[in-house]
C-alpha positions, 0 to 999 in steps of 0.5 A: 500499500505504501509503494502505491501511494508513493507511486501515486504522489510521484506520478501527480508531481510528474504530470503537473506542470504547475509549480508546487510550493517550492517545487519547480513546474513546466509550461503554465497555462491560462488565458493570455491577456495584455499586461495591465497598465497598473500592477499594484494590485498583485497577490503575494505569490505569482508563478513565473515561467522561464526557458521557452524551449523547455519551460521552467515555472516557479512560485515567486514573491513579486511587487508591482509599482505602477506600470512595472512588475518586479521579482527578485532572488538572492545575490547568488541567483538561482536556476530560473535567474540563470535561464533569464540570463540565457532568454529574457522572455518569461510568462507570468501567471496571476490567477487564470491570466497569463502575460508574455513579458521580457525580464530585465535586470535592475541595476540602477540604485534608485529604482532598486531602492524603490523596489526594496521599499515595496518588498519591505512594505508588502512582505512584513517577514523581511528583516529591513537590516538583513534584507536579501532583496537589497543585495539580490538579483532583481528583474523588472518584467516589461511588456513585450 
């Protein structure tokens, strides 16, 4: 019985293309939409798909600041940030809506400061003294 349960769970993980908690997924599904003019009402967690040739999707914290949507990771990067370095085309899913976007690295100190403040305001668990967003890799998801 235990083996049957493990096989069932493994099959569900493999057959599901959506990311599950911290486990990455594949191609995201949803209704393709034109990006909104204002991203300020973005939920706590969204899904982002990278590497169009072999889709890799993740659940991630994000912040919307007016027309701009941002994601970030630690300074050492991660698998998805390496994929963005190779191909900047990404798709973001919010609810059932899917948006085609381009990820642009954010290096301007003033823009980064605004994004860090938005993360601190939105995610109360972030430590303002030891904030990984401040020193991490940051991407703005621009309209294609």
